[in-house]
ChimeraX commands (.cxc) that place a marker at each C-alpha (Angstrom):
marker #1 position 133.05,72.60,86.52 radius 0.5
marker #1 position 130.19,73.25,89.16 radius 0.5
marker #1 position 127.44,74.75,88.47 radius 0.5
marker #1 position 126.39,78.04,89.25 radius 0.5
marker #1 position 122.49,79.65,90.62 radius 0.5
marker #1 position 120.39,82.12,90.33 radius 0.5
marker #1 position 118.99,84.57,92.09 radius 0.5
marker #1 position 114.96,85.68,92.05 radius 0.5
marker #1 position 113.22,88.15,94.98 radius 0.5
marker #1 position 109.17,87.50,94.88 radius 0.5
marker #1 position 108.30,90.63,97.65 radius 0.5
marker #1 position 105.07,92.39,98.72 radius 0.5
marker #1 position 104.84,95.91,96.39 radius 0.5
marker #1 position 108.54,97.12,95.70 radius 0.5
marker #1 position 110.15,96.16,98.14 radius 0.5
marker #1 position 112.35,94.13,95.81 radius 0.5
marker #1 position 113.49,97.30,94.36 radius 0.5
marker #1 position 114.12,98.41,97.55 radius 0.5
marker #1 position 116.45,95.62,97.94 radius 0.5
marker #1 position 117.90,96.02,94.19 radius 0.5
marker #1 position 118.74,99.64,94.96 radius 0.5
marker #1 position 120.72,98.80,97.77 radius 0.5
marker #1 position 122.54,96.22,96.09 radius 0.5
marker #1 position 124.00,98.03,93.37 radius 0.5
marker #1 position 124.79,100.51,95.80 radius 0.5
marker #1 position 127.03,98.14,98.08 radius 0.5
marker #1 position 127.61,96.46,95.76 radius 0.5
marker #1 position 127.58,97.24,92.33 radius 0.5
marker #1 position 125.66,94.96,90.86 radius 0.5
marker #1 position 124.11,94.17,87.49 radius 0.5
marker #1 position 120.21,93.72,86.74 radius 0.5
marker #1 position 121.21,90.59,85.28 radius 0.5
marker #1 position 122.40,89.13,88.50 radius 0.5
marker #1 position 119.21,88.72,89.86 radius 0.5
marker #1 position 115.28,88.65,89.12 radius 0.5
marker #1 position 113.02,90.46,90.68 radius 0.5
marker #1 position 109.19,90.07,91.40 radius 0.5
marker #1 position 105.99,92.01,92.74 radius 0.5
marker #1 position 103.25,91.54,93.84 radius 0.5
marker #1 position 101.06,94.33,93.26 radius 0.5
marker #1 position 98.26,96.16,95.16 radius 0.5
marker #1 position 94.83,95.08,93.36 radius 0.5
marker #1 position 96.82,92.22,91.72 radius 0.5
marker #1 position 94.80,88.71,91.91 radius 0.5
marker #1 position 96.78,85.74,92.93 radius 0.5
marker #1 position 95.84,83.95,89.69 radius 0.5
marker #1 position 97.29,86.84,87.81 radius 0.5
marker #1 position 100.62,86.76,90.35 radius 0.5
marker #1 position 100.84,83.21,90.27 radius 0.5
marker #1 position 100.76,83.12,86.35 radius 0.5
marker #1 position 103.99,85.98,86.52 radius 0.5
marker #1 position 105.87,83.55,89.00 radius 0.5
marker #1 position 105.70,80.54,86.94 radius 0.5
marker #1 position 106.53,82.32,83.64 radius 0.5
marker #1 position 109.28,83.37,85.55 radius 0.5
marker #1 position 110.35,79.63,87.66 radius 0.5
marker #1 position 109.23,77.76,84.42 radius 0.5
marker #1 position 109.88,79.92,82.26 radius 0.5
marker #1 position 113.63,82.03,82.72 radius 0.5
marker #1 position 115.14,80.13,85.49 radius 0.5
marker #1 position 113.73,77.10,83.63 radius 0.5
marker #1 position 116.81,74.00,84.37 radius 0.5
marker #1 position 118.34,76.08,86.32 radius 0.5
marker #1 position 119.70,75.81,89.84 radius 0.5
marker #1 position 117.89,78.96,91.19 radius 0.5
marker #1 position 117.38,80.81,94.82 radius 0.5
marker #1 position 114.00,82.06,95.59 radius 0.5
marker #1 position 114.11,85.16,98.41 radius 0.5
marker #1 position 110.74,85.62,99.62 radius 0.5
marker #1 position 110.04,88.83,101.92 radius 0.5
marker #1 position 107.17,87.24,104.36 radius 0.5
marker #1 position 106.96,83.75,105.60 radius 0.5
marker #1 position 103.20,82.92,104.82 radius 0.5
marker #1 position 102.39,86.40,103.20 radius 0.5
marker #1 position 101.02,86.10,99.34 radius 0.5
marker #1 position 103.87,86.20,97.46 radius 0.5
marker #1 position 105.59,82.51,99.78 radius 0.5
marker #1 position 102.06,80.87,99.46 radius 0.5
marker #1 position 101.77,81.65,96.17 radius 0.5
marker #1 position 105.58,80.31,95.00 radius 0.5
marker #1 position 106.01,77.17,97.36 radius 0.5
marker #1 position 104.49,74.78,94.87 radius 0.5
marker #1 position 107.21,75.50,92.21 radius 0.5
marker #1 position 109.82,73.74,95.63 radius 0.5
marker #1 position 112.12,70.88,93.94 radius 0.5
marker #1 position 116.06,69.46,94.25 radius 0.5
marker #1 position 117.26,72.04,91.97 radius 0.5
marker #1 position 115.40,75.19,94.03 radius 0.5
marker #1 position 115.80,77.24,97.25 radius 0.5
marker #1 position 113.25,78.86,98.85 radius 0.5
marker #1 position 114.10,80.97,101.82 radius 0.5
marker #1 position 110.82,83.67,103.79 radius 0.5
marker #1 position 112.04,86.06,105.77 radius 0.5
marker #1 position 114.89,87.67,103.84 radius 0.5
marker #1 position 116.42,91.14,104.98 radius 0.5
marker #1 position 119.45,92.90,103.56 radius 0.5
marker #1 position 122.91,91.19,105.22 radius 0.5
marker #1 position 120.92,87.89,103.91 radius 0.5
marker #1 position 120.55,89.20,100.22 radius 0.5
marker #1 position 123.64,91.10,100.70 radius 0.5
marker #1 position 125.87,87.98,101.66 radius 0.5
marker #1 position 124.26,85.88,99.41 radius 0.5
marker #1 position 125.45,88.25,96.23 radius 0.5
marker #1 position 128.60,88.16,97.53 radius 0.5
marker #1 position 128.91,84.33,96.97 radius 0.5
marker #1 position 127.34,84.16,93.44 radius 0.5
marker #1 position 129.30,87.20,92.95 radius 0.5
marker #1 position 132.87,85.34,94.25 radius 0.5
marker #1 position 131.84,82.20,92.44 radius 0.5
marker #1 position 130.32,80.17,94.79 radius 0.5
marker #1 position 128.41,77.09,93.45 radius 0.5
marker #1 position 125.45,75.89,94.12 radius 0.5
marker #1 position 126.95,72.55,95.45 radius 0.5
marker #1 position 128.97,75.53,97.98 radius 0.5
marker #1 position 126.13,77.10,99.13 radius 0.5
marker #1 position 125.10,76.96,102.73 radius 0.5
marker #1 position 122.14,78.84,102.88 radius 0.5
marker #1 position 121.50,77.75,106.26 radius 0.5
marker #1 position 124.08,79.22,107.17 radius 0.5
marker #1 position 123.77,82.69,105.61 radius 0.5
marker #1 position 120.51,82.75,107.65 radius 0.5
marker #1 position 121.94,82.36,110.77 radius 0.5
marker #1 position 124.63,85.15,110.19 radius 0.5
marker #1 position 121.36,87.20,108.76 radius 0.5
marker #1 position 119.67,86.02,112.36 radius 0.5
marker #1 position 122.77,87.05,114.30 radius 0.5
marker #1 position 122.53,90.90,112.77 radius 0.5
marker #1 position 119.60,92.44,114.35 radius 0.5
marker #1 position 121.16,94.46,117.31 radius 0.5
marker #1 position 119.16,96.17,119.64 radius 0.5
marker #1 position 120.97,99.59,120.49 radius 0.5
marker #1 position 119.49,100.69,123.59 radius 0.5
marker #1 position 120.22,97.35,125.27 radius 0.5
marker #1 position 123.86,97.74,123.61 radius 0.5
marker #1 position 124.48,101.12,125.38 radius 0.5
marker #1 position 122.86,99.95,128.06 radius 0.5
marker #1 position 125.86,97.86,128.74 radius 0.5
marker #1 position 123.80,94.63,128.17 radius 0.5
marker #1 position 125.23,91.78,125.51 radius 0.5
marker #1 position 123.67,91.87,122.58 radius 0.5
marker link #1:1,2 radius 0.2
marker link #1:2,3 radius 0.2
marker link #1:3,4 radius 0.2
marker link #1:4,5 radius 0.2
marker link #1:5,6 radius 0.2
marker link #1:6,7 radius 0.2
marker link #1:7,8 radius 0.2
marker link #1:8,9 radius 0.2
marker link #1:9,10 radius 0.2
marker link #1:10,11 radius 0.2
marker link #1:11,12 radius 0.2
marker link #1:12,13 radius 0.2
marker link #1:13,14 radius 0.2
marker link #1:14,15 radius 0.2
marker link #1:15,16 radius 0.2
marker link #1:16,17 radius 0.2
marker link #1:17,18 radius 0.2
marker link #1:18,19 radius 0.2
marker link #1:19,20 radius 0.2
marker link #1:20,21 radius 0.2
marker link #1:21,22 radius 0.2
marker link #1:22,23 radius 0.2
marker link #1:23,24 radius 0.2
marker link #1:24,25 radius 0.2
marker link #1:25,26 radius 0.2
marker link #1:26,27 radius 0.2
marker link #1:27,28 radius 0.2
marker link #1:28,29 radius 0.2
marker link #1:29,30 radius 0.2
marker link #1:30,31 radius 0.2
marker link #1:31,32 radius 0.2
marker link #1:32,33 radius 0.2
marker link #1:33,34 radius 0.2
marker link #1:34,35 radius 0.2
marker link #1:35,36 radius 0.2
marker link #1:36,37 radius 0.2
marker link #1:37,38 radius 0.2
marker link #1:38,39 radius 0.2
marker link #1:39,40 radius 0.2
marker link #1:40,41 radius 0.2
marker link #1:41,42 radius 0.2
marker link #1:42,43 radius 0.2
marker link #1:43,44 radius 0.2
marker link #1:44,45 radius 0.2
marker link #1:45,46 radius 0.2
marker link #1:46,47 radius 0.2
marker link #1:47,48 radius 0.2
marker link #1:48,49 radius 0.2
marker link #1:49,50 radius 0.2
marker link #1:50,51 radius 0.2
marker link #1:51,52 radius 0.2
marker link #1:52,53 radius 0.2
marker link #1:53,54 radius 0.2
marker link #1:54,55 radius 0.2
marker link #1:55,56 radius 0.2
marker link #1:56,57 radius 0.2
marker link #1:57,58 radius 0.2
marker link #1:58,59 radius 0.2
marker link #1:59,60 radius 0.2
marker link #1:60,61 radius 0.2
marker link #1:61,62 radius 0.2
marker link #1:62,63 radius 0.2
marker link #1:63,64 radius 0.2
marker link #1:64,65 radius 0.2
marker link #1:65,66 radius 0.2
marker link #1:66,67 radius 0.2
marker link #1:67,68 radius 0.2
marker link #1:68,69 radius 0.2
marker link #1:69,70 radius 0.2
marker link #1:70,71 radius 0.2
marker link #1:71,72 radius 0.2
marker link #1:72,73 radius 0.2
marker link #1:73,74 radius 0.2
marker link #1:74,75 radius 0.2
marker link #1:75,76 radius 0.2
marker link #1:76,77 radius 0.2
marker link #1:77,78 radius 0.2
marker link #1:78,79 radius 0.2
marker link #1:79,80 radius 0.2
marker link #1:80,81 radius 0.2
marker link #1:81,82 radius 0.2
marker link #1:82,83 radius 0.2
marker link #1:83,84 radius 0.2
marker link #1:84,85 radius 0.2
marker link #1:85,86 radius 0.2
marker link #1:86,87 radius 0.2
marker link #1:87,88 radius 0.2
marker link #1:88,89 radius 0.2
marker link #1:89,90 radius 0.2
marker link #1:90,91 radius 0.2
marker link #1:91,92 radius 0.2
marker link #1:92,93 radius 0.2
marker link #1:93,94 radius 0.2
marker link #1:94,95 radius 0.2
marker link #1:95,96 radius 0.2
marker link #1:96,97 radius 0.2
marker link #1:97,98 radius 0.2
marker link #1:98,99 radius 0.2
marker link #1:99,100 radius 0.2
marker link #1:100,101 radius 0.2
marker link #1:101,102 radius 0.2
marker link #1:102,103 radius 0.2
marker link #1:103,104 radius 0.2
marker link #1:104,105 radius 0.2
marker link #1:105,106 radius 0.2
marker link #1:106,107 radius 0.2
marker link #1:107,108 radius 0.2
marker link #1:108,109 radius 0.2
marker link #1:109,110 radius 0.2
marker link #1:110,111 radius 0.2
marker link #1:111,112 radius 0.2
marker link #1:112,113 radius 0.2
marker link #1:113,114 radius 0.2
marker link #1:114,115 radius 0.2
marker link #1:115,116 radius 0.2
marker link #1:116,117 radius 0.2
marker link #1:117,118 radius 0.2
marker link #1:118,119 radius 0.2
marker link #1:119,120 radius 0.2
marker link #1:120,121 radius 0.2
marker link #1:121,122 radius 0.2
marker link #1:122,123 radius 0.2
marker link #1:123,124 radius 0.2
marker link #1:124,125 radius 0.2
marker link #1:125,126 radius 0.2
marker link #1:126,127 radius 0.2
marker link #1:127,128 radius 0.2
marker link #1:128,129 radius 0.2
marker link #1:129,130 radius 0.2
marker link #1:130,131 radius 0.2
marker link #1:131,132 radius 0.2
marker link #1:132,133 radius 0.2
marker link #1:133,134 radius 0.2
marker link #1:134,135 radius 0.2
marker link #1:135,136 radius 0.2
marker link #1:136,137 radius 0.2
marker link #1:137,138 radius 0.2
marker link #1:138,139 radius 0.2
marker link #1:139,140 radius 0.2
view
């Protein structure tokens, strides 16, 4: 049997809750399909780090985990990176197309071994469109 994977979103403020709402609307997913952690205003980095440790080393201990981070070099990413290991994949700079593709794969039973994060990153980066240029006859 191939291994499944879990998803944890770690973002500034309530951004992860916005993604959660969009995923529920678009994919009709359940709360237990992924976890969220927010770095809140006035929260210390030490407290935030402890929340991350509790989630990653507690709730997701000994499980394959994809950690989605909002901003490369931001506090959620910087505080999370010490938890990287071979059963955890960390991706920063996520957007909704990335999250939708990843969660669709999870919902469809794609295994940890089959999961191609690089391909999802490429697809998500190609999803951005400058409509003014497109409408002016330029290539996207």
